[in-house]
N, C-alpha and C positions, 0 to 999 in steps of 0.2 A: 409732792409727787414729781420726780424728775421725768422729763419727757423721754419715752422709749423711742419715739420717732421725731423727725423734724417736720414731716408733712404727712397727714392722713388724707387720702383721696377717697371720696365716696363715689363709687360707680366706675366700672371697668369697661365702659364703652370706648369708642375711638378717642374722645377727648381725654378721658381719664387715663387710658393706657399711654397716649402720646405724652401727656404731662408727666407721668411717672418716669418715662424714659428720659425726658429732658432734664428732670431733676437729678436723676442718677448720673447723668453726664458730669455733674458737678459734685458728686459724692454726697448728695443729700439723702438722709435716711428716710425712706418713703414706704408706706404700706397702702395698698389699694383694697378697699372693702367693697365687695360685690354681693348684693343680696341673692342673686341667682346661684344655685348650687352647680349648674352646668352651663357652659356656653350655649347661646341660643342656637336652635336648629332651624330657625326661620331664615330661609335663604332668599333675601331680597337683594336684587342687583342695584348698586348705587353707582354714581359717577364721580370720579375724582377729577376736579377741575385743574386748570393750569397751575394756579398758585399752590395748591396742595401738592401737586406733583413736584413742583420746584422745591418745596420744603422737605419732602421725602428724599429728593435727590441730595439735598444739603446734608442729610444725616446718613446717607448710604443705604436707604431703605427702598428706593424706587425699584431696583431690579427685582426684588422679591414680589412687589406688587404687580409688576408687569408680567411675571410668570403666571399669576393667578387671574389676570384680567384680560380685557380685550380692548384694544385701541379703537376709537371711533373718531370720525372727523369732528373738528371744532366747528360749531355753527348751529343755527336753529335753536339757540338756548332761550332767547327772550320770547316768552309767550308762545313758544313753538312756531314762530314765524319762520317759514322755510327760506332762509338765506344762508349762503355759504359763509365761512369765516372770511374776514378781510385778508388780503394778501400780506405776507411778511409780518405776522404776529411776532412781537419781540420776545420770544421765549424759545428755548431749546425743547420745550415740551408742549407744543401748541396742538394738543389733542385732548380728547376726553377718554378717561380710562373707565370702562364698565367693569365692575368687580363685585363679587358677592360681599355684602357687608360683614358676615361672619369671618371672611378671609381677612378683611382689613383689621378687625379686632384681634384675630388670632396672631397675625404677624406683628402688630404693635405690642400686644401683651407679651409675646415670646421675646421680643426685643427688650422690653422693660425688665423682664425677669432675668434675661442674660446679662443686663447691666447691674443687677443686684436688687431690683425692686421685689418686695413681697406682694403677692396677690392672694387674698383670703376670700374664698367663695362661701356662700351661705351666711354672710355677715351683713346684717342690715343695721344702719344707724337708727337708733331709737331716740337719742337725745344728745345734747352736748352743752358744756358750760365753758364759755370763753372767759379768760381773765387777762391780767396784764402780761403774764409770762407765757401763755399758751392756751390750749383747748383740751378739755377732758371730754372724750367721746364715749358714750354708753351704747353698747350693742344690744340688739333685741334679746339676746340670751342673758344679759346682765353684766357681761364683761366690760371693763372700762380700760380705755387706752388713752395715753397722754401724748400730745404732740405740740409743736410750736405753732403750727398752722393747720387748718382744715380747709379743703377745697371740695365744694359740691359739684360733681360732674354726674349727678344722679338723675338726669333726664327732666322731661317737661313737668312731671309731678314731683319735683325735687323735695325730698324730706328736709334737706339742709336749708334750702331757701325758705320753706314754710316755717321751720323752727327758728330761723334767723329773723323772721318777721319782715322780710323784704317784699315790698309790693310787686305785683306782676300784672300791671295794667295793660289793657289792649282790648281786642275784640274777641268775644267767644266764637266758637264754631257756628256757622250758619248752614253750611252745606258739607255733606260727606261725599267722598269719592272712593270707589272700589278700584284697587290696582292689584295686578298679579301677572304671573306668567303661566299660560295654559297651552295645552295642545288643542288643535282644532281639526275636525275631519272634513269640513266644507272645503271645496276647491279654492285655492288661493285667489284665482281671478274673481270669484264671486265675493270673497271677503273684501278684496281691494276695492272693487267697484262700489259695493254697498257702503263701506266706511267713507270713501271719498264723497259720496252723495250726502251722507249724514254730516260730514265735517264742513260742508258748504254753509250750514246754519248753526252747527254746534261744535266749536273747537275743543270742547272738553272731552270729546270721545276720541280715543286712540286705540288702534288695533294693529300694531306693527310687528314685523318679524323679529324674533329674538333667538333664532336658530332653526334648524330643519324641522318644520312642522310645529314650531313653538311660537307663540305670539305674546307680546306684552300688551295687556289690556288695561285701559284706563276708562272708567265709565262712571257717570254720576250715580250716587247711591240712594237717591231720594226714596224714602219709604221702605227700605230693605232692612229687615230684621232690627235687632237691638244694637244701637251704635256702640254700646259698651262691650259687645261680644265680637270675637273675631269672625270675619265673613266665611262662608262656605261656598262650595261650587254652585249650589242651587241659587244663591244670591246673584251670581254673575249671569247664570242662564236667564233668570227672571228679568234682570235689567236689560240684557241684550234683546230679549223678545220685545220688551216694551219700547226700546229705542230703535232697534234695527229690524224688528219683525221676524228675527230668527236668532238662534243662539250659536250658529255656525258649528254646532257639534262640539262645543268646548268640553274638554275632559282632561284628566291626569294633570292637575295643577302642580306646578313646581313650587309656587308660594302664592299666598293670597294675603292681602292686607286692606285696611281701611284707613283713610286719613281725613281729617277735617281741615277747615281753613282758619282755625283759631290763630290769632296773631298777637303775641304778647312780648314785652321786654321788661326785664327786671329793672327796678328803680335804681339799684346799686349792684355793682359787681364785687364790692368789698365792704365789709363792716368789720373793722379791726383785724382780727386774726382769722377771719372766715371769708372765703372768696367763692365765687361761682364761675363756672365755665360751661360751654356747650349748651345743650338744650335746657339746662337748669337756669340759664340766663336769658334765653330767647327761644321762641317758637314761631313758626310761620308755615304756610303751605309749602309743599315740596316743589313748587313750580320753579323750574330752572335748576333743580338739584343742588341747592346751595347749603342746606342745613348741616350735613355731616362735614362739609368743607369748612364752614364757618366755625364749628366746634374745634376741628383740628387746628385751625389758625389761631383760635383763642389760646389753646394749650401751648402752641409754639411761642406766642407772644408772652405768656405768663411764665413759662418754665424758667428761663434764664434770669428773669427779674426776681422771682421768688427764691431761686437758688442763691442769688446775690444777697438777698436779705438774710437768708439762713447762714450763709458763709461769712457775713459780717462786713462785706465791702460795698454794699449798695449805697448810693447817694440817698439822701433823706427822702426825696420825693419819687424815687424810681418805681416802687411798687404801686404808687397811685397812678402812674402812667398806664398801667394795664387797663383800668376802667376808662381813663381819658381817651385812650386810643381805640379800644375794641368796642365800647358801647356805641359810639357814632357809626362804626362800620355795621354793627348789627341793625341799628335804626335804619340805615340805608337799605339793607337787605329786606327788612320788613316793608319798607316803602315800595321797593321794586316788585316784591311779590304781591303786594296789594294792587299795584298797577297791572301786573300780568294777569291777576285774577279777573280784573274788570275786562281786560282785552279778550279773555276766554269766554266771557258770558255772551249769551245769544241775543241780547237786547239790540235794537237798531242803533242806539247811540254808541255803545262800546264797539260794535262792529264797524261803524263809520270811522272811529278813531283807529281801530286796528288796520283798516284799509289805508288810512293816511300814513300810519307808522310803517306799514309794509312798503309804501312808496319811498318814504324818507330813508329807509334802510338800504336803498340802492346807492345812497351817498356813502362813500367809504368812511367818512368821519363819524357818521351816525352809527353805522354797523360796528365799527371798531369800538366806539365808546360803550355801546351796550354789551359787547362781548367782554371788554375789560372789566365792566361792572360785575357781570355775572361770575366771571372766573377769578375775580379779586386781584388781578394784576394791575388794576387801575387804582388800588388803594394808596392814598398818600396821607401819612400821619402828619399832624401839625407840629413841626419842630421849629417854627418861627420863620422869619423872612429869609429868603435865599433862592437859589436856582430851583427850577421845577423838579430836578432830580432829588432834591433834599426831602427826606421823609418817604421816598418811594423805595420799592425793592429794586436791587440791581440784578439784571438778568445774568444767566450763567455764561459769562463772557470768557473768551480765550485769555489765558495768562501764561506766563513763562513755564510754570510746572505742568500745565495742562488745562484744566477747567476750574473756574472760580469756586464752584460749589464744593468741589473736593476739599478745598482748604477750610471749609466751615464745618466739617464733620465733628469736630470736638466741641462745638457749641460755644466757642469763644468769639470775641470781637476780632476784626481784621482791619489793619491799615493797608490799603492798596496804594502804593506810593510810586507814581510815575516820575517824580523828581529825583528819586533815589537819594534824597538829602534829609528826610525827616526821621524821627525815632519815636517809639512808644515809651521809652524810658522806664519809669517806675510802674508802668501798667503792663509790663511784659508777662506777668503771671496771669493776666486776664485777656490780653489783646495780642494777636499775632501780627507780624509785619512782613509784607512782601514788597520789596523794592523791585519794580519791573517797569522800565521805560517803554516796553512794547505792549503793555496791557491795552486792551481795546476799549479805551475810555477817551472822551473828549474833554475831560477836566484834569487838572494836575494830580489830585489825590482825593480819595474818599475814605472815610472811616465807616466801616460797616458794623452794625450791632450783630449779636449772635443770630438774630432772625433774618439777616440779610438786608435790612433797611438802612439806607444811607443817612448817617447821623451827622456828617460834616463833609464839606467840600472846600478845598483850598490848598494853600502851599506855605502857610505861615506856622512855624513851630509853636509859638505862644498861643495862637488861636486854637491850634490842635490840642494843646495841653488843656486848655479850658474846656474843650468838648470831651476830651478823655475823662476829665474829672466829673463832668455833668452826667455821663452815662456809666462810667466805670469806677467812680469813687476816688478816694485819695490814693496817690501813688505809694508804693512801698519803697523802703530803702532811703 
């Protein structure tokens, strides 16, 4: 059975839609299978962090997100410790964008479709059979599709991961939390004073403004209804009475949800022709708002590599670098959410550590390190020995044509050449070249991968050629 598609993606959430778009930039035949028949009506506000905003800017998608979202100051990310962002964060997008999650999915899905991706709703993966040449996927209705690769972006309860037999070790949920946006009839001053009093001993409780008369509520859910069922307004009223002594007249919820603190990481991100991304590969509490961002960044890392494999020019080990790079990043996110969870607990030990960390964050280096960790601009992939910039993302610097990220919209590599004496030669079909002695760099030249990470630094053509071959395969011609 000849493959009808190059890649089948299970799940049309943020990671699946982003991956589909990245693949289509390289003319990969892709179909996204989404088991839900309609887009979700569940309007939860999420935060897009600095690195995700940069990636969206690289593909010309940021303006559409900004129109649907609300910018908020960067800062107070780590365990909700109230500190402002450090000065001069090295990004043109040093803010948090609050945006409804359905809007993120809609914009990314529309973008993928505009690029030529197929999205089939009401299609659930029931099974699959990988072989040496591809994967045959069986849908719940009995239809069978054939592709060269299958990627599971189908969430925490991933069918693809389970059928693949990949372990998902970690800690099960111990505590549940209610979260939602609701209107409240109690006077604002009363709410602020009572919540401030509660937060002196319990940092897990939040009741902050989210618009005129609207509040974002986060509150422990101990003993409230069945954890398998979605929460209702009465659950919030009950818990507010138990913790605050009043429900503040909450009513007219915008959205309500429940989350646990389960923390798990897939043992592998790739088994042959089947891969995992997003929540299918990792889950953790939403402290710091990292989950959706982590999945988007998985897709951005995987897209160009999988496309290179499909198009036939990928170096032998390129696709394996997806797991090698992204799994340690996820492990670090899981660890920092574990740490934040402890800092939010009300025990005397964790609260003592929280007070100490609050003092330490007055040092710019500590505050900056934690912000860069949460927002992912501190990620450095291991590309071997070299300057600190090697393996890191390059910010959106000024270049002769305008802004650097505008040059990355095609999803290709880029040689940024301040010497004006190098060439990409036989890789020109995969790598662009900008000779610009005025570029805002303090190194001679950098080779950027399609995801904006620095793959090489130097000024020697032979050394450059070796690194072009490492990341972009054999030259043509």
